[in-house]
GUSE-85042 format. One record per residue: x, y, z of N, C-alpha, C, O, CB in turn; residue in three letters. Coordinates in Angstrom, 3 decimals. Glycine has a CB too. Layout:
N
<rec n_x="X" n_y="Y" n_z="Z" ca_x="X" ca_y="Y" ca_z="Z" c_x="X" c_y="Y" c_z="Z" o_x="X" o_y="Y" o_z="Z" cb_x="X" cb_y="Y" cb_z="Z" code="Ala"/>
...
This chain:
88
<rec n_x="100.106" n_y="98.388" n_z="112.936" ca_x="99.183" ca_y="97.501" ca_z="114.278" c_x="98.319" c_y="96.363" c_z="114.329" o_x="97.214" o_y="96.214" o_z="113.809" cb_x="98.261" cb_y="98.260" cb_z="114.846" code="Met"/>
<rec n_x="99.291" n_y="95.233" n_z="115.351" ca_x="98.209" ca_y="93.878" ca_z="115.084" c_x="96.975" c_y="94.147" c_z="115.271" o_x="96.586" o_y="95.147" o_z="115.873" cb_x="98.367" cb_y="92.652" cb_z="115.974" code="Glu"/>
<rec n_x="96.066" n_y="93.067" n_z="114.650" ca_x="94.777" ca_y="92.869" ca_z="115.615" c_x="94.508" c_y="93.428" c_z="116.847" o_x="95.375" o_y="94.215" o_z="117.228" cb_x="94.647" cb_y="91.679" cb_z="115.947" code="Pro"/>
<rec n_x="93.335" n_y="93.219" n_z="117.772" ca_x="93.330" ca_y="93.026" ca_z="119.198" c_x="92.365" c_y="92.661" c_z="119.006" o_x="91.441" o_y="93.090" o_z="118.315" cb_x="93.524" cb_y="93.916" cb_z="120.219" code="Gln"/>
<rec n_x="92.576" n_y="91.159" n_z="120.078" ca_x="91.501" ca_y="90.729" ca_z="120.494" c_x="90.832" c_y="91.016" c_z="121.886" o_x="91.280" o_y="91.438" o_z="122.952" cb_x="91.671" cb_y="89.620" cb_z="120.324" code="Val"/>
<rec n_x="89.660" n_y="90.646" n_z="121.489" ca_x="88.176" ca_y="90.981" ca_z="122.374" c_x="87.154" c_y="89.857" c_z="123.407" o_x="86.084" o_y="89.628" o_z="122.843" cb_x="87.105" cb_y="91.413" cb_z="121.146" code="Lys"/>
<rec n_x="87.258" n_y="89.340" n_z="124.400" ca_x="86.890" ca_y="88.121" ca_z="124.789" c_x="86.401" c_y="88.546" c_z="126.254" o_x="86.947" o_y="88.831" o_z="127.320" cb_x="88.083" cb_y="86.996" cb_z="124.655" code="Val"/>
<rec n_x="84.655" n_y="88.407" n_z="125.598" ca_x="84.155" ca_y="88.869" ca_z="126.845" c_x="83.094" c_y="87.649" c_z="127.277" o_x="82.476" o_y="86.883" o_z="126.538" cb_x="83.441" cb_y="90.436" cb_z="126.679" code="Phe"/>
<rec n_x="83.103" n_y="87.752" n_z="128.910" ca_x="82.856" ca_y="86.524" ca_z="129.833" c_x="82.811" c_y="86.419" c_z="131.195" o_x="83.108" o_y="87.424" o_z="131.841" cb_x="83.656" cb_y="85.712" cb_z="129.638" code="Gly"/>
<rec n_x="82.559" n_y="85.596" n_z="131.666" ca_x="82.991" ca_y="85.287" ca_z="133.081" c_x="83.347" c_y="84.423" c_z="134.088" o_x="82.751" o_y="83.354" o_z="133.960" cb_x="82.514" cb_y="85.540" cb_z="133.493" code="Lys"/>
<rec n_x="84.072" n_y="84.457" n_z="135.029" ca_x="85.323" ca_y="84.354" ca_z="135.312" c_x="84.968" c_y="82.159" c_z="135.073" o_x="85.707" o_y="81.290" o_z="134.610" cb_x="85.849" cb_y="85.367" cb_z="137.224" code="Pro"/>
<rec n_x="83.557" n_y="82.080" n_z="135.652" ca_x="82.912" ca_y="80.859" ca_z="136.484" c_x="82.778" c_y="79.910" c_z="134.519" o_x="82.270" o_y="78.788" o_z="134.517" cb_x="80.759" cb_y="81.483" cb_z="137.759" code="Gly"/>
<rec n_x="83.234" n_y="80.479" n_z="133.201" ca_x="82.596" ca_y="80.076" ca_z="132.338" c_x="83.901" c_y="79.341" c_z="131.605" o_x="84.965" o_y="79.768" o_z="131.155" cb_x="81.724" cb_y="81.173" cb_z="131.664" code="Cys"/>
<rec n_x="83.224" n_y="77.886" n_z="131.722" ca_x="84.909" ca_y="77.043" ca_z="131.101" c_x="85.110" c_y="77.485" c_z="129.278" o_x="86.167" o_y="77.428" o_z="128.648" cb_x="84.702" cb_y="74.607" cb_z="131.200" code="Glu"/>
<rec n_x="83.964" n_y="77.846" n_z="128.833" ca_x="83.812" ca_y="77.791" ca_z="127.089" c_x="84.275" c_y="79.498" c_z="127.403" o_x="84.392" o_y="79.857" o_z="126.231" cb_x="81.749" cb_y="77.281" cb_z="126.066" code="Phe"/>
<rec n_x="84.513" n_y="80.398" n_z="128.003" ca_x="85.342" ca_y="81.469" ca_z="128.530" c_x="86.963" c_y="81.787" c_z="128.143" o_x="87.715" o_y="82.547" o_z="127.533" cb_x="85.276" cb_y="81.220" cb_z="129.896" code="Cys"/>
<rec n_x="86.859" n_y="80.239" n_z="129.243" ca_x="88.785" ca_y="79.922" ca_z="129.713" c_x="89.326" c_y="79.201" c_z="128.098" o_x="90.440" o_y="79.235" o_z="127.575" cb_x="89.090" cb_y="78.171" cb_z="131.564" code="Lys"/>
<rec n_x="88.384" n_y="78.742" n_z="127.747" ca_x="89.290" ca_y="78.018" ca_z="126.603" c_x="89.530" c_y="78.552" c_z="125.384" o_x="90.334" o_y="78.108" o_z="124.565" cb_x="88.805" cb_y="76.834" cb_z="126.230" code="Thr"/>
<rec n_x="88.498" n_y="79.973" n_z="125.196" ca_x="89.065" ca_y="80.880" ca_z="124.320" c_x="89.332" c_y="81.918" c_z="124.539" o_x="89.074" o_y="82.797" o_z="123.715" cb_x="88.597" cb_y="81.043" cb_z="123.503" code="Thr"/>
<rec n_x="90.129" n_y="82.283" n_z="126.077" ca_x="91.489" ca_y="83.076" ca_z="126.280" c_x="92.772" c_y="81.694" c_z="126.167" o_x="93.858" o_y="81.834" o_z="125.603" cb_x="91.456" cb_y="84.033" cb_z="128.145" code="Val"/>
<rec n_x="92.466" n_y="80.872" n_z="126.606" ca_x="93.840" ca_y="79.470" ca_z="126.237" c_x="94.211" c_y="79.351" c_z="124.500" o_x="95.312" o_y="79.385" o_z="123.950" cb_x="93.027" cb_y="77.427" cb_z="126.758" code="Lys"/>
<rec n_x="92.804" n_y="79.197" n_z="123.894" ca_x="93.516" ca_y="79.211" ca_z="122.844" c_x="94.214" c_y="79.975" c_z="121.938" o_x="95.005" o_y="79.679" o_z="121.042" cb_x="93.083" cb_y="78.858" cb_z="122.426" code="Lys"/>
<rec n_x="93.553" n_y="81.512" n_z="122.539" ca_x="94.196" ca_y="82.495" ca_z="121.686" c_x="95.808" c_y="83.096" c_z="122.350" o_x="96.532" o_y="83.829" o_z="121.675" cb_x="93.009" cb_y="83.780" cb_z="121.540" code="Phe"/>
<rec n_x="96.142" n_y="82.674" n_z="123.638" ca_x="96.950" ca_y="82.626" ca_z="124.436" c_x="98.155" c_y="81.778" c_z="123.785" o_x="99.341" o_y="82.098" o_z="123.694" cb_x="96.345" cb_y="82.191" cb_z="125.607" code="Glu"/>
<rec n_x="97.592" n_y="80.756" n_z="123.414" ca_x="98.922" ca_y="79.390" ca_z="123.182" c_x="99.158" c_y="80.269" c_z="121.861" o_x="100.122" o_y="81.021" o_z="121.719" cb_x="98.379" cb_y="77.147" cb_z="122.897" code="Thr"/>
<rec n_x="98.015" n_y="80.046" n_z="120.794" ca_x="98.331" ca_y="80.881" ca_z="119.584" c_x="99.209" c_y="81.635" c_z="119.516" o_x="100.087" o_y="81.266" o_z="118.736" cb_x="97.538" cb_y="81.554" cb_z="119.221" code="Phe"/>
<rec n_x="99.377" n_y="82.528" n_z="119.980" ca_x="100.539" ca_y="84.277" ca_z="120.562" c_x="101.608" c_y="83.401" c_z="120.939" o_x="102.735" o_y="83.672" o_z="120.525" cb_x="99.941" cb_y="85.635" cb_z="122.372" code="Phe"/>
<rec n_x="101.423" n_y="82.350" n_z="121.690" ca_x="103.009" ca_y="81.522" ca_z="122.073" c_x="103.632" c_y="81.015" c_z="121.022" o_x="104.749" o_y="81.195" o_z="120.536" cb_x="102.952" cb_y="80.216" cb_z="123.026" code="Gly"/>
<rec n_x="102.465" n_y="80.161" n_z="120.677" ca_x="103.485" ca_y="79.374" ca_z="119.411" c_x="103.832" c_y="80.366" c_z="117.550" o_x="104.228" o_y="79.897" o_z="116.484" cb_x="102.291" cb_y="77.541" cb_z="118.948" code="Gln"/>
<rec n_x="103.564" n_y="81.373" n_z="117.818" ca_x="103.710" ca_y="81.819" ca_z="116.581" c_x="104.732" c_y="83.672" c_z="116.933" o_x="105.038" o_y="84.642" o_z="116.240" cb_x="101.815" cb_y="81.837" cb_z="115.796" code="Trp"/>
<rec n_x="104.907" n_y="83.255" n_z="118.394" ca_x="105.416" ca_y="83.789" ca_z="118.624" c_x="104.667" c_y="85.775" c_z="118.552" o_x="105.457" o_y="86.716" o_z="118.475" cb_x="106.399" cb_y="83.097" cb_z="117.971" code="Lys"/>
<rec n_x="103.670" n_y="85.920" n_z="118.582" ca_x="103.228" ca_y="86.888" ca_z="118.379" c_x="102.664" c_y="87.847" c_z="120.026" o_x="102.227" o_y="87.488" o_z="121.119" cb_x="102.239" cb_y="86.429" cb_z="117.300" code="Lys"/>
<rec n_x="103.017" n_y="89.269" n_z="119.331" ca_x="103.044" ca_y="90.273" ca_z="120.976" c_x="101.182" c_y="89.603" c_z="121.226" o_x="100.418" o_y="89.422" o_z="120.277" cb_x="103.278" cb_y="92.994" cb_z="120.696" code="Glu"/>
<rec n_x="100.793" n_y="89.329" n_z="122.782" ca_x="99.746" ca_y="89.508" ca_z="122.535" c_x="99.065" c_y="89.915" c_z="123.052" o_x="98.981" o_y="90.244" o_z="124.235" cb_x="99.407" cb_y="88.975" cb_z="122.292" code="Asn"/>
<rec n_x="98.244" n_y="89.983" n_z="121.982" ca_x="97.004" ca_y="91.371" ca_z="122.016" c_x="95.515" c_y="91.205" c_z="122.299" o_x="94.601" o_y="91.535" o_z="121.543" cb_x="96.874" cb_y="92.074" cb_z="120.559" code="Pro"/>
<rec n_x="95.405" n_y="90.614" n_z="123.571" ca_x="94.388" ca_y="89.789" ca_z="124.007" c_x="94.037" c_y="90.633" c_z="124.847" o_x="94.998" o_y="91.285" o_z="125.257" cb_x="94.618" cb_y="88.456" cb_z="124.469" code="Leu"/>
<rec n_x="92.122" n_y="91.184" n_z="125.723" ca_x="91.526" ca_y="91.552" ca_z="126.365" c_x="90.667" c_y="90.542" c_z="126.831" o_x="90.359" o_y="89.571" o_z="126.141" cb_x="91.173" cb_y="92.467" cb_z="125.943" code="Ala"/>
<rec n_x="90.269" n_y="90.735" n_z="127.981" ca_x="89.416" ca_y="89.812" ca_z="128.526" c_x="88.295" c_y="90.637" c_z="129.062" o_x="88.833" o_y="91.597" o_z="129.613" cb_x="90.088" cb_y="88.931" cb_z="129.560" code="Phe"/>
<rec n_x="87.203" n_y="90.717" n_z="129.152" ca_x="85.975" ca_y="91.642" ca_z="129.840" c_x="85.232" c_y="90.601" c_z="130.293" o_x="84.624" o_y="89.669" o_z="129.765" cb_x="85.017" cb_y="92.705" cb_z="128.839" code="Phe"/>
<rec n_x="85.485" n_y="91.093" n_z="131.714" ca_x="84.475" ca_y="90.167" ca_z="132.849" c_x="82.644" c_y="91.248" c_z="132.763" o_x="82.362" o_y="92.437" o_z="132.913" cb_x="85.560" cb_y="90.317" cb_z="135.163" code="Asp"/>
<rec n_x="81.764" n_y="89.865" n_z="132.419" ca_x="80.944" ca_y="90.758" ca_z="132.108" c_x="79.601" c_y="90.809" c_z="133.321" o_x="78.441" o_y="91.062" o_z="132.996" cb_x="80.564" cb_y="90.414" cb_z="130.602" code="Met"/>
<rec n_x="80.006" n_y="90.538" n_z="134.627" ca_x="80.118" ca_y="90.562" ca_z="136.206" c_x="80.173" c_y="91.852" c_z="136.627" o_x="79.631" o_y="92.181" o_z="137.682" cb_x="81.332" cb_y="89.855" cb_z="136.794" code="Glu"/>
<rec n_x="80.913" n_y="92.832" n_z="135.757" ca_x="81.705" ca_y="93.894" ca_z="136.449" c_x="80.972" c_y="95.015" c_z="135.495" o_x="80.333" o_y="94.756" o_z="134.475" cb_x="83.594" cb_y="93.747" cb_z="136.387" code="Thr"/>
<rec n_x="81.253" n_y="96.588" n_z="136.167" ca_x="80.287" ca_y="97.290" ca_z="135.643" c_x="81.699" c_y="97.409" c_z="134.184" o_x="81.289" o_y="97.261" o_z="133.033" cb_x="79.535" cb_y="98.878" cb_z="136.778" code="Ala"/>
<rec n_x="82.643" n_y="97.568" n_z="134.320" ca_x="83.862" ca_y="98.068" ca_z="132.982" c_x="83.250" c_y="96.838" c_z="132.073" o_x="82.659" o_y="97.224" o_z="131.065" cb_x="86.110" cb_y="97.895" cb_z="133.409" code="Asp"/>
<rec n_x="83.289" n_y="95.821" n_z="132.221" ca_x="82.802" ca_y="94.773" ca_z="131.242" c_x="81.725" c_y="94.963" c_z="130.368" o_x="81.582" o_y="95.066" o_z="129.150" cb_x="82.466" cb_y="93.707" cb_z="131.870" code="Gly"/>
<rec n_x="80.724" n_y="94.985" n_z="131.765" ca_x="78.979" ca_y="95.789" ca_z="130.790" c_x="79.380" c_y="96.627" c_z="130.197" o_x="79.683" o_y="96.256" o_z="129.063" cb_x="77.573" cb_y="96.623" cb_z="131.597" code="Leu"/>
<rec n_x="79.560" n_y="97.661" n_z="130.384" ca_x="79.973" ca_y="98.339" ca_z="129.650" c_x="81.076" c_y="98.642" c_z="128.044" o_x="80.956" o_y="99.385" o_z="127.070" cb_x="80.117" cb_y="98.645" cb_z="130.463" code="Ala"/>
<rec n_x="81.980" n_y="97.743" n_z="128.429" ca_x="82.452" ca_y="97.233" ca_z="127.249" c_x="82.112" c_y="96.745" c_z="126.562" o_x="82.525" o_y="96.906" o_z="125.414" cb_x="83.036" cb_y="96.785" cb_z="127.184" code="Glu"/>
<rec n_x="80.733" n_y="95.471" n_z="127.013" ca_x="80.229" ca_y="94.431" ca_z="126.245" c_x="79.154" c_y="95.285" c_z="125.607" o_x="79.197" o_y="95.270" o_z="124.377" cb_x="79.754" cb_y="93.084" cb_z="127.055" code="Gly"/>
<rec n_x="78.058" n_y="96.138" n_z="126.226" ca_x="77.206" ca_y="97.153" ca_z="125.617" c_x="77.412" c_y="97.590" c_z="124.621" o_x="76.567" o_y="97.752" o_z="123.741" cb_x="77.045" cb_y="98.061" cb_z="126.148" code="Ala"/>
<rec n_x="78.679" n_y="97.896" n_z="124.550" ca_x="79.697" ca_y="99.271" ca_z="122.882" c_x="79.239" c_y="98.168" c_z="121.847" o_x="78.522" o_y="98.397" o_z="120.873" cb_x="82.426" cb_y="99.588" cb_z="122.782" code="Phe"/>
<rec n_x="79.892" n_y="96.622" n_z="122.292" ca_x="80.228" ca_y="95.519" ca_z="121.091" c_x="78.574" c_y="94.726" c_z="121.163" o_x="78.360" o_y="93.751" o_z="120.443" cb_x="81.914" cb_y="94.176" cb_z="121.590" code="Tyr"/>
<rec n_x="77.382" n_y="95.322" n_z="122.188" ca_x="76.192" ca_y="94.645" ca_z="121.942" c_x="76.747" c_y="93.235" c_z="122.419" o_x="76.767" o_y="92.453" o_z="121.468" cb_x="75.606" cb_y="94.773" cb_z="120.348" code="Ser"/>
<rec n_x="76.964" n_y="92.967" n_z="122.984" ca_x="77.332" ca_y="91.998" ca_z="123.460" c_x="76.303" c_y="90.893" c_z="124.456" o_x="76.091" o_y="91.308" o_z="125.596" cb_x="78.352" cb_y="92.544" cb_z="124.009" code="Val"/>
<rec n_x="75.625" n_y="89.432" n_z="124.053" ca_x="74.471" ca_y="89.415" ca_z="124.531" c_x="74.874" c_y="87.628" c_z="124.591" o_x="73.835" o_y="86.993" o_z="124.768" cb_x="73.100" cb_y="90.218" cb_z="123.565" code="Thr"/>
<rec n_x="75.960" n_y="86.830" n_z="124.498" ca_x="75.987" ca_y="85.576" ca_z="124.527" c_x="77.940" c_y="85.931" c_z="125.065" o_x="78.889" o_y="86.645" o_z="124.741" cb_x="75.345" cb_y="84.646" cb_z="122.820" code="Lys"/>
<rec n_x="77.504" n_y="84.669" n_z="126.226" ca_x="79.265" ca_y="84.659" ca_z="126.083" c_x="79.426" c_y="83.192" c_z="126.000" o_x="78.469" o_y="82.454" o_z="126.234" cb_x="80.300" cb_y="85.374" cb_z="127.552" code="Ile"/>
<rec n_x="81.164" n_y="82.509" n_z="125.517" ca_x="81.766" ca_y="83.876" ca_z="125.062" c_x="81.417" c_y="84.758" c_z="124.048" o_x="80.558" o_y="84.491" o_z="123.208" cb_x="82.872" cb_y="83.727" cb_z="124.766" code="Pro"/>
<rec n_x="82.026" n_y="85.765" n_z="124.085" ca_x="82.000" ca_y="86.464" ca_z="122.902" c_x="82.783" c_y="86.740" c_z="122.612" o_x="83.440" o_y="87.139" o_z="123.573" cb_x="81.490" cb_y="87.255" cb_z="122.709" code="Ser"/>
<rec n_x="83.776" n_y="86.904" n_z="120.886" ca_x="85.272" ca_y="86.892" ca_z="120.744" c_x="85.184" c_y="88.116" c_z="120.037" o_x="85.060" o_y="87.700" o_z="118.885" cb_x="86.064" cb_y="85.602" cb_z="119.978" code="Thr"/>
<rec n_x="85.162" n_y="89.535" n_z="119.959" ca_x="85.775" ca_y="90.396" ca_z="118.678" c_x="87.858" c_y="90.074" c_z="118.284" o_x="88.881" o_y="89.715" o_z="118.867" cb_x="85.435" cb_y="92.472" cb_z="119.323" code="Val"/>
<rec n_x="87.445" n_y="90.460" n_z="117.113" ca_x="88.240" ca_y="90.593" ca_z="116.356" c_x="88.455" c_y="92.267" c_z="115.881" o_x="87.803" o_y="92.779" o_z="114.971" cb_x="87.875" cb_y="89.638" cb_z="115.424" code="Ile"/>
<rec n_x="89.506" n_y="92.992" n_z="116.696" ca_x="89.339" ca_y="94.459" ca_z="115.826" c_x="90.988" c_y="94.595" c_z="115.558" o_x="91.994" o_y="94.063" o_z="116.026" cb_x="88.513" cb_y="96.079" cb_z="116.899" code="Glu"/>
<rec n_x="90.646" n_y="95.780" n_z="114.368" ca_x="91.769" ca_y="97.011" ca_z="114.027" c_x="91.648" c_y="97.557" c_z="113.994" o_x="90.420" o_y="97.640" o_z="113.965" cb_x="92.388" cb_y="97.371" cb_z="113.408" code="Lys"/>
<rec n_x="92.306" n_y="98.985" n_z="113.927" ca_x="91.390" ca_y="99.795" ca_z="113.648" c_x="90.859" c_y="101.094" c_z="113.550" o_x="90.826" o_y="102.220" o_z="113.054" cb_x="90.993" cb_y="99.519" cb_z="113.986" code="Asp"/>
<rec n_x="90.358" n_y="99.997" n_z="114.545" ca_x="88.305" ca_y="100.678" ca_z="115.000" c_x="87.340" c_y="99.788" c_z="114.532" o_x="86.176" o_y="99.700" o_z="114.924" cb_x="87.609" cb_y="102.362" cb_z="114.064" code="Gly"/>
<rec n_x="88.272" n_y="98.693" n_z="113.087" ca_x="87.101" ca_y="97.817" ca_z="112.360" c_x="87.275" c_y="96.791" c_z="113.438" o_x="88.147" o_y="96.455" o_z="114.239" cb_x="87.327" cb_y="97.212" cb_z="110.575" code="Glu"/>
<rec n_x="85.546" n_y="96.299" n_z="112.962" ca_x="85.556" ca_y="95.369" ca_z="113.863" c_x="86.120" c_y="93.441" c_z="112.453" o_x="85.297" o_y="92.943" o_z="111.685" cb_x="83.481" cb_y="95.580" cb_z="114.843" code="Ile"/>
<rec n_x="87.241" n_y="93.041" n_z="112.579" ca_x="87.589" ca_y="91.834" ca_z="111.285" c_x="86.945" c_y="90.828" c_z="111.311" o_x="86.839" o_y="90.190" o_z="110.264" cb_x="88.913" cb_y="91.212" cb_z="111.192" code="Leu"/>
<rec n_x="86.248" n_y="90.317" n_z="112.623" ca_x="85.406" ca_y="89.015" ca_z="112.870" c_x="85.149" c_y="88.856" c_z="114.467" o_x="85.672" o_y="89.286" o_z="115.495" cb_x="86.255" cb_y="87.615" cb_z="112.264" code="Ala"/>
<rec n_x="83.860" n_y="87.848" n_z="114.059" ca_x="83.399" ca_y="87.774" ca_z="115.749" c_x="82.555" c_y="86.514" c_z="115.514" o_x="82.189" o_y="85.830" o_z="114.558" cb_x="82.342" cb_y="89.306" cb_z="116.535" code="Arg"/>
<rec n_x="82.430" n_y="86.540" n_z="116.789" ca_x="82.059" ca_y="84.931" ca_z="117.353" c_x="81.268" c_y="85.080" c_z="118.655" o_x="81.802" o_y="85.267" o_z="119.749" cb_x="83.546" cb_y="83.915" cb_z="117.744" code="Trp"/>
<rec n_x="80.054" n_y="84.990" n_z="118.462" ca_x="79.292" ca_y="84.807" ca_z="119.689" c_x="78.620" c_y="83.219" c_z="119.983" o_x="78.219" o_y="82.370" o_z="119.187" cb_x="78.117" cb_y="85.912" cb_z="119.594" code="Asp"/>
<rec n_x="78.708" n_y="83.233" n_z="121.871" ca_x="78.094" ca_y="82.134" ca_z="122.012" c_x="79.165" c_y="80.923" c_z="122.177" o_x="78.928" o_y="80.051" o_z="123.013" cb_x="77.172" cb_y="82.017" cb_z="120.884" code="Gly"/>
<rec n_x="80.427" n_y="80.860" n_z="121.328" ca_x="81.024" ca_y="79.664" ca_z="120.870" c_x="82.689" c_y="79.285" c_z="121.063" o_x="82.428" o_y="78.601" o_z="122.052" cb_x="80.698" cb_y="79.702" cb_z="119.477" code="Lys"/>
<rec n_x="83.191" n_y="79.241" n_z="121.025" ca_x="84.052" ca_y="79.133" ca_z="121.291" c_x="85.448" c_y="78.772" c_z="119.450" o_x="85.870" o_y="77.707" o_z="119.000" cb_x="83.615" cb_y="78.126" cb_z="122.530" code="Val"/>
<rec n_x="85.641" n_y="79.971" n_z="119.058" ca_x="86.578" ca_y="80.010" ca_z="117.357" c_x="87.613" c_y="79.244" c_z="117.288" o_x="88.541" o_y="78.978" o_z="118.053" cb_x="87.311" cb_y="81.435" cb_z="116.870" code="Pro"/>
<rec n_x="87.288" n_y="78.915" n_z="116.187" ca_x="88.457" ca_y="78.085" ca_z="115.537" c_x="89.859" c_y="78.498" c_z="115.599" o_x="90.003" o_y="79.704" o_z="115.799" cb_x="88.236" cb_y="77.964" cb_z="114.175" code="Leu"/>
<rec n_x="90.714" n_y="77.949" n_z="115.503" ca_x="91.984" ca_y="78.671" ca_z="114.884" c_x="91.871" c_y="78.853" c_z="113.923" o_x="91.989" o_y="79.976" o_z="113.431" cb_x="93.104" cb_y="78.230" cb_z="114.870" code="Ser"/>
<rec n_x="91.520" n_y="77.508" n_z="113.104" ca_x="91.707" ca_y="78.214" ca_z="111.145" c_x="90.659" c_y="79.021" c_z="111.014" o_x="90.661" o_y="79.489" o_z="109.875" cb_x="91.512" cb_y="76.969" cb_z="109.585" code="Ser"/>
<rec n_x="89.293" n_y="79.601" n_z="111.989" ca_x="89.044" ca_y="80.839" ca_z="111.351" c_x="89.612" c_y="82.317" c_z="111.715" o_x="89.313" o_y="83.281" o_z="111.010" cb_x="87.782" cb_y="80.902" cb_z="111.416" code="Glu"/>
<rec n_x="90.633" n_y="82.469" n_z="113.107" ca_x="91.015" ca_y="84.088" ca_z="113.406" c_x="92.649" c_y="83.581" c_z="112.650" o_x="92.961" o_y="84.456" o_z="111.843" cb_x="90.974" cb_y="84.830" cb_z="115.640" code="Phe"/>
<rec n_x="93.468" n_y="82.716" n_z="112.686" ca_x="94.584" ca_y="82.978" ca_z="112.087" c_x="95.051" c_y="83.729" c_z="110.999" o_x="96.080" o_y="84.362" o_z="111.232" cb_x="94.869" cb_y="82.176" cb_z="111.917" code="Lys"/>
<rec n_x="94.616" n_y="83.823" n_z="109.970" ca_x="94.571" ca_y="84.259" ca_z="109.152" c_x="94.551" c_y="85.864" c_z="109.236" o_x="95.336" o_y="86.539" o_z="108.570" cb_x="93.769" cb_y="83.627" cb_z="108.678" code="Asn"/>
<rec n_x="93.495" n_y="86.488" n_z="110.195" ca_x="93.991" ca_y="88.039" ca_z="110.239" c_x="95.259" c_y="88.437" c_z="111.318" o_x="95.320" o_y="89.653" o_z="111.500" cb_x="92.623" cb_y="88.984" cb_z="110.710" code="Phe"/>
<rec n_x="96.440" n_y="87.521" n_z="112.182" ca_x="97.766" ca_y="87.484" ca_z="112.710" c_x="98.861" c_y="87.130" c_z="111.793" o_x="99.820" o_y="86.653" o_z="112.400" cb_x="97.798" cb_y="86.609" cb_z="113.754" code="Phe"/>
<rec n_x="99.022" n_y="87.218" n_z="110.470" ca_x="99.750" ca_y="86.996" ca_z="109.745" c_x="100.612" c_y="88.106" c_z="109.016" o_x="101.451" o_y="87.783" o_z="108.175" cb_x="99.134" cb_y="86.325" cb_z="109.144" code="Asn"/>
């Protein structure tokens, strides 16, 4: 199973949009299935999922596989070089 990417943010957040776009571009370029989920921290569902991951800053990005967190970034856009090795 491929790792899953969870991005926590808000609709008007430019850094959140940049984070999502970066992963979408990466997955498209490498012909990977897109295991990306965006959680809107202005909704009850987004807040609930964010609470599970103790999200306090946006954007927050979690790469997870089989319930184990492989990497996490809080309050910043991750660099491609920081996450690409999780998808080889």
